[in-house]
C-alpha positions in Angstrom: -31.5 10.6 10.0 -33.6 8.1 7.8 -33.1 10.8 4.4 -29.0 10.0 4.9 -29.7 6.5 4.9 -31.8 6.6 1.8 -28.8 7.8 0.0 -27.0 5.0 -2.3 -23.6 6.6 -3.3 -20.2 5.8 -3.0 -17.8 8.5 -2.3 -14.5 8.3 -3.8 -11.2 10.5 -1.5 -7.8 11.3 -2.8 -5.0 10.8 0.3 -2.2 13.1 -0.8 1.4 13.9 1.5 2.6 16.8 0.1 3.3 16.1 -3.7 2.5 12.5 -2.9 -0.7 10.7 -3.9 -0.7 7.8 -1.3 -3.7 6.3 -2.2 -8.0 6.6 -2.2 -10.4 6.5 0.8 -13.8 5.3 -0.6 -17.0 4.7 2.2 -20.0 3.3 0.3 -23.7 4.8 1.9 -24.9 2.5 3.6 -28.0 0.1 3.1 -30.0 -2.1 5.0 -29.4 -5.8 5.6 -31.2 -8.4 8.0 -28.1 -10.9 8.6 -26.8 -9.8 12.1 -28.8 -11.0 15.7 -32.3 -11.1 14.0 -32.3 -7.2 13.6 -32.3 -4.9 11.1 -29.3 -3.2 10.8 -27.4 -0.7 8.5 -23.9 -1.3 7.1 -21.4 0.8 5.5 -18.3 -0.3 4.0 -14.9 2.1 3.9 -12.0 1.2 1.5 -8.6 2.1 1.9 -6.6 1.6 -1.5 -2.5 2.3 -1.8 -1.5 3.6 -4.9 1.1 1.0 -6.5 3.5 3.6 -7.9 4.8 3.8 -4.6 8.0 1.9 -3.4 8.0 -0.8 -1.2 4.0 -0.1 -0.8 2.6 -2.0 -4.0 -0.8 -3.3 -4.4 -2.7 -2.6 -0.7 -6.9 -3.0 0.0 -8.0 -2.7 3.4 -12.3 -2.8 3.7 -13.7 -1.6 7.4 -17.1 -2.9 7.8 -19.7 -1.7 10.5 -23.3 -2.9 11.4 -25.2 0.0 13.4 -28.7 0.6 13.9 -30.1 4.4 15.2 -31.2 4.4 18.4 -34.4 7.1 20.0 -32.6 9.4 19.9 -31.4 9.4 16.7 -27.9 8.2 16.6 -26.3 5.4 15.2 -24.7 3.0 17.4 -22.3 0.1 16.1 -23.2 -3.0 17.2 -20.0 -5.1 15.1 -17.0 -3.9 13.2 -14.5 -6.0 11.5 -11.3 -5.9 8.6 -10.6 -7.5 5.7 -7.7 -7.4 4.1 -8.4 -7.4 1.2 -4.5 -8.1 -1.1 -3.5 -11.0 1.3 -7.0 -12.6 1.0 -8.0 -12.0 4.8 -11.6 -12.2 5.8 -13.5 -12.2 9.2 
């Protein structure tokens, strides 16, 4: 499992429905932080970005954060999750 967390990449996926490009999903690989309850936690960030050319949608950007650790069995356990609505300046 630690090999997975050593990768420092961002993945970008295009989201389509038929011929329409709805937007993109960006996933940033986990990185280590030490800010939650004085414990080492990993952070993964997922962004959902709309296609601004779709009528009545405009620019939408939402960020989904997850803090987690790896337990003794090697499985990730989430300890905190939050969402930031970046385009509307609503942060948690």
